[in-house]
C-alpha positions as protocol buffer text, in pm:
chain_id: "A"
residue {
  index: 1
  type: MET
  ca { x: 4499 y: 2935 z: 937 }
}
residue {
  index: 2
  type: LYS
  ca { x: 4839 y: 3032 z: 790 }
}
residue {
  index: 3
  type: PHE
  ca { x: 5011 y: 3354 z: 894 }
}
residue {
  index: 4
  type: THR
  ca { x: 5274 y: 3518 z: 684 }
}
residue {
  index: 5
  type: ASP
  ca { x: 5578 y: 3708 z: 801 }
}
residue {
  index: 6
  type: ASN
  ca { x: 5406 y: 4013 z: 661 }
}
residue {
  index: 7
  type: PHE
  ca { x: 5119 y: 3962 z: 910 }
}
residue {
  index: 8
  type: PHE
  ca { x: 5359 y: 3935 z: 1198 }
}
residue {
  index: 9
  type: ASN
  ca { x: 5557 y: 4244 z: 1083 }
}
residue {
  index: 10
  type: LYS
  ca { x: 5232 y: 4446 z: 1076 }
}
residue {
  index: 11
  type: ILE
  ca { x: 5150 y: 4332 z: 1430 }
}
residue {
  index: 12
  type: GLU
  ca { x: 5495 y: 4409 z: 1555 }
}
residue {
  index: 13
  type: ASN
  ca { x: 5498 y: 4751 z: 1393 }
}
residue {
  index: 14
  type: LYS
  ca { x: 5167 y: 4842 z: 1552 }
}
residue {
  index: 15
  type: THR
  ca { x: 5212 y: 4685 z: 1895 }
}
residue {
  index: 16
  type: LYS
  ca { x: 5592 y: 4634 z: 1941 }
}
residue {
  index: 17
  type: VAL
  ca { x: 5512 y: 4274 z: 2034 }
}
residue {
  index: 18
  type: LYS
  ca { x: 5753 y: 4027 z: 1880 }
}
residue {
  index: 19
  type: LYS
  ca { x: 5653 y: 3724 z: 1669 }
}
residue {
  index: 20
  type: GLU
  ca { x: 5787 y: 3482 z: 1926 }
}
residue {
  index: 21
  type: THR
  ca { x: 5569 y: 3642 z: 2196 }
}
residue {
  index: 22
  type: ILE
  ca { x: 5267 y: 3616 z: 1973 }
}
residue {
  index: 23
  type: LEU
  ca { x: 5338 y: 3249 z: 1896 }
}
residue {
  index: 24
  type: GLY
  ca { x: 5378 y: 3178 z: 2270 }
}
residue {
  index: 25
  type: LEU
  ca { x: 5043 y: 3341 z: 2337 }
}
residue {
  index: 26
  type: ALA
  ca { x: 4887 y: 3141 z: 2050 }
}
residue {
  index: 27
  type: GLU
  ca { x: 5013 y: 2820 z: 2206 }
}
residue {
  index: 28
  type: LYS
  ca { x: 4857 y: 2922 z: 2537 }
}
residue {
  index: 29
  type: LEU
  ca { x: 4531 y: 2995 z: 2362 }
}
residue {
  index: 30
  type: GLN
  ca { x: 4531 y: 2656 z: 2202 }
}
residue {
  index: 31
  type: GLN
  ca { x: 4576 y: 2487 z: 2542 }
}
residue {
  index: 32
  type: ASN
  ca { x: 4284 y: 2670 z: 2704 }
}
residue {
  index: 33
  type: ASP
  ca { x: 3908 y: 2682 z: 2680 }
}
residue {
  index: 34
  type: LEU
  ca { x: 3821 y: 3005 z: 2505 }
}
residue {
  index: 35
  type: LYS
  ca { x: 3462 y: 2984 z: 2612 }
}
residue {
  index: 36
  type: ASP
  ca { x: 3568 y: 3019 z: 2976 }
}
residue {
  index: 37
  type: GLU
  ca { x: 3527 y: 3383 z: 3088 }
}
residue {
  index: 38
  type: LYS
  ca { x: 3803 y: 3362 z: 3349 }
}
residue {
  index: 39
  type: THR
  ca { x: 4056 y: 3231 z: 3092 }
}
residue {
  index: 40
  type: LEU
  ca { x: 3954 y: 3498 z: 2843 }
}
residue {
  index: 41
  type: ARG
  ca { x: 3988 y: 3771 z: 3103 }
}
residue {
  index: 42
  type: GLU
  ca { x: 4343 y: 3652 z: 3193 }
}
residue {
  index: 43
  type: ILE
  ca { x: 4445 y: 3645 z: 2823 }
}
residue {
  index: 44
  type: ILE
  ca { x: 4298 y: 3994 z: 2760 }
}
residue {
  index: 45
  type: GLN
  ca { x: 4491 y: 4131 z: 3061 }
}
residue {
  index: 46
  type: GLU
  ca { x: 4807 y: 3966 z: 2946 }
}
residue {
  index: 47
  type: LEU
  ca { x: 4766 y: 4113 z: 2597 }
}
residue {
  index: 48
  type: GLY
  ca { x: 4707 y: 4455 z: 2756 }
}
residue {
  index: 49
  type: LYS
  ca { x: 5035 y: 4429 z: 2948 }
}
residue {
  index: 50
  type: MET
  ca { x: 5221 y: 4315 z: 2638 }
}
residue {
  index: 51
  type: THR
  ca { x: 5105 y: 4611 z: 2439 }
}
residue {
  index: 52
  type: GLY
  ca { x: 5107 y: 4867 z: 2717 }
}
residue {
  index: 53
  type: LYS
  ca { x: 4736 y: 4925 z: 2685 }
}
residue {
  index: 54
  type: ASP
  ca { x: 4485 y: 4955 z: 2964 }
}
residue {
  index: 55
  type: VAL
  ca { x: 4179 y: 4750 z: 2893 }
}
residue {
  index: 56
  type: SER
  ca { x: 3879 y: 4866 z: 3089 }
}
residue {
  index: 57
  type: GLU
  ca { x: 3635 y: 4619 z: 3251 }
}
residue {
  index: 58
  type: GLU
  ca { x: 3375 y: 4734 z: 2999 }
}
residue {
  index: 59
  type: LYS
  ca { x: 3598 y: 4666 z: 2699 }
}
residue {
  index: 60
  type: GLN
  ca { x: 3706 y: 4331 z: 2850 }
}
residue {
  index: 61
  type: GLN
  ca { x: 3341 y: 4231 z: 2879 }
}
residue {
  index: 62
  type: LYS
  ca { x: 3274 y: 4329 z: 2515 }
}
residue {
  index: 63
  type: ILE
  ca { x: 3569 y: 4120 z: 2396 }
}
residue {
  index: 64
  type: ILE
  ca { x: 3457 y: 3827 z: 2612 }
}
residue {
  index: 65
  type: ASP
  ca { x: 3102 y: 3846 z: 2482 }
}
residue {
  index: 66
  type: ALA
  ca { x: 3224 y: 3861 z: 2123 }
}
residue {
  index: 67
  type: VAL
  ca { x: 3448 y: 3553 z: 2169 }
}
residue {
  index: 68
  type: ILE
  ca { x: 3190 y: 3346 z: 2358 }
}
residue {
  index: 69
  type: ASN
  ca { x: 2921 y: 3433 z: 2099 }
}
residue {
  index: 70
  type: ASP
  ca { x: 3149 y: 3362 z: 1799 }
}
residue {
  index: 71
  type: LYS
  ca { x: 3142 y: 3722 z: 1679 }
}
residue {
  index: 72
  type: VAL
  ca { x: 3513 y: 3739 z: 1612 }
}
residue {
  index: 73
  type: PRO
  ca { x: 3618 y: 3784 z: 1243 }
}
residue {
  index: 74
  type: LYS
  ca { x: 3777 y: 3474 z: 1096 }
}
residue {
  index: 75
  type: ASP
  ca { x: 4011 y: 3668 z: 864 }
}
residue {
  index: 76
  type: LEU
  ca { x: 4251 y: 3830 z: 1108 }
}
residue {
  index: 77
  type: ASP
  ca { x: 4479 y: 3964 z: 834 }
}
residue {
  index: 78
  type: ASN
  ca { x: 4214 y: 4229 z: 751 }
}
residue {
  index: 79
  type: LEU
  ca { x: 4212 y: 4357 z: 1107 }
}
residue {
  index: 80
  type: VAL
  ca { x: 4574 y: 4467 z: 1091 }
}
């Protein structure tokens, strides 16, 4: 999947998270098992801290269930 600078600019404008931070997180994601609930929970919490958002246990579980069950949209550009 190829991301454009426009994609990163949209993300940064909405979240105030810089491209370099996103790429660092992406590298971490590639090195871990995304079907592992503990790993997913850690990543969700890290994202929450980066964006200054509190992610409730309920919302974390919904995200984890979506990822584990392959319910995440493949075209991320449309999410932004």
